[in-house]
Structure formats: structure tokens, C-alpha cells
C-alpha positions in Angstrom: 0.1 -0.1 0.3 1.0 3.3 -0.9 1.2 5.2 1.8 0.3 9.5 1.5 2.8 12.5 2.8 3.0 14.6 5.7 2.4 17.3 3.2 -0.1 15.7 1.7 -2.0 15.5 4.8 -2.1 19.0 5.6 -2.8 20.3 3.1 -6.3 17.6 2.8 -7.6 19.0 6.6 -7.0 22.8 4.8 -8.7 21.7 2.5 -11.3 20.4 4.5 -11.2 23.5 6.7 -12.0 25.8 3.6 -14.4 23.8 2.6 -16.4 23.9 6.6 -15.8 28.4 5.8 -17.1 28.1 3.1 -19.7 24.6 2.8 -21.3 25.8 -0.7 -18.0 25.8 -2.7 -18.8 22.5 -4.2 -15.7 21.3 -3.3 -16.5 17.5 -1.2 -15.5 16.0 -4.1 -12.2 17.6 -3.8 -11.5 15.9 -0.3 -14.1 13.1 -0.8 -13.9 9.6 -1.9 -17.3 8.2 -3.7 -18.0 6.7 -1.5 -16.7 8.5 1.6 -17.9 8.1 5.2 -18.0 11.2 7.0 -19.7 10.9 11.2 -20.7 14.2 12.8 -20.2 15.2 16.1 -23.4 14.6 16.7 -23.3 10.8 15.1 -25.1 11.5 12.6 -23.5 9.5 9.2 -22.8 10.7 6.1 -22.1 8.1 2.9 -20.8 9.1 -0.9 -20.7 12.5 -1.5 -24.4 13.8 -2.1 -24.7 13.0 0.8 -21.8 14.8 2.1 -22.8 17.7 -0.3 -26.1 17.5 1.0 -24.9 18.3 4.6 -22.2 20.6 4.5 -25.4 22.9 2.2 -27.6 22.4 4.7 -26.4 22.1 8.0 -23.1 23.5 7.9 -24.6 27.0 6.0 -26.8 27.5 8.5 -24.3 27.3 11.0 -22.2 30.6 10.2 -18.9 29.3 12.1 -15.3 30.3 11.5 -13.0 27.6 11.7 -9.0 27.6 12.0 -6.7 24.8 11.8 -4.6 23.9 14.7 -2.1 20.8 14.7 -2.2 17.6 11.8 -0.7 14.0 12.8 -0.7 11.5 10.7 1.4 8.3 9.8 0.7 6.1 6.7 -2.3 6.6 5.4 -4.0 7.9 9.1 -4.5 11.1 10.0 -5.8 13.3 13.3 -5.9 17.1 13.3 -7.8 20.4 15.6 -9.6 22.7 14.7 -10.7 25.4 16.5 -14.2 26.8 15.2 -16.0 29.8 16.8 -20.1 29.6 16.5 -22.4 32.1 15.2 -23.1 33.4 18.1 -19.9 33.8 19.6 -18.8 30.8 21.0 -16.0 28.4 20.9 -15.8 24.9 19.8 -12.7 22.3 19.4 -13.4 19.3 16.8 -10.4 16.5 16.9 -11.4 14.5 13.1 -10.0 11.2 12.2 -9.1 10.5 8.8 -8.3 7.7 6.6 -6.7 8.7 3.6 -6.3 6.3 0.5 -3.9 5.9 -2.2 -5.1 8.2 -4.0 -4.9 11.2 -1.4 -9.1 11.5 -1.3 -10.4 11.2 2.1 -12.6 7.8 2.4 -13.6 8.2 6.6 -14.2 11.0 8.7 -14.8 10.6 12.0 -15.3 14.1 13.9 -15.7 15.0 17.9 -16.8 18.3 19.1 -15.7 19.5 22.4 -16.9 23.3 23.3 -14.2 25.6 25.1 -14.2 24.8 29.3 -16.1 21.5 29.2 -14.5 19.3 31.4 -10.6 18.8 31.4 -11.4 21.6 28.4 
């Protein structure tokens, strides 16, 4: 199996944050594999580019969040990255996302873990 490089992982994470900040950009296909899975912080599962695009077009676009990329850790075909999010109401959240990246550089699985800033152990 071909490994995806650290630089490519950072590029993917940055592209994902750009998508969060501009969810109507139509760039899901540049990040996600055709049959990719996205698990949101609320535990909802979206499968395939069309469902993932729908999630960004509906839910993320309505939320009006601003996201910043933090640390990216990667090894082989897996990566984790920190995203700091400011919501439209001014509250802050942190998300740690796990992604599996295929040899072609597309994400086949992305799982989002969200924790509001200031929560226990926060």
C-alpha cells in the first residue's frame, strides 16, 4: 500500500477547514472519495459525496461557523487534526477529526469529535 505523505495530509486538513468555512463551494469531490463516510460530531453518518455535499450545503452553511486549523498528526494512511471553531453566537468549540486517506489522496472516512471550550478537562 502506498502511503500518503505528511504534506498531503496537511493539505487535505486545510482543504477540509476551507470547506467548513465555505460549505457552498462545491469542493467535496476534491476531498472525499466517491463512497466516503462522514461521521459528524452529533453521531450522524453520511455516505457518498452527494450526502456529504448535502450535509455541508444544509447544516454547515446554516451554522455560519469560522474554523481554524490547528495541529495535524499523521502516519501512513491515517491522520488526526485539531480544528478550533467559533460559532455564530461567539461560543468556541474544538474538534479533533480522524481521517483515513486513500493512496489517491482522497478521504474515505472522516470522524468528527467535538467538545465545547471550557467543558470538563477542557
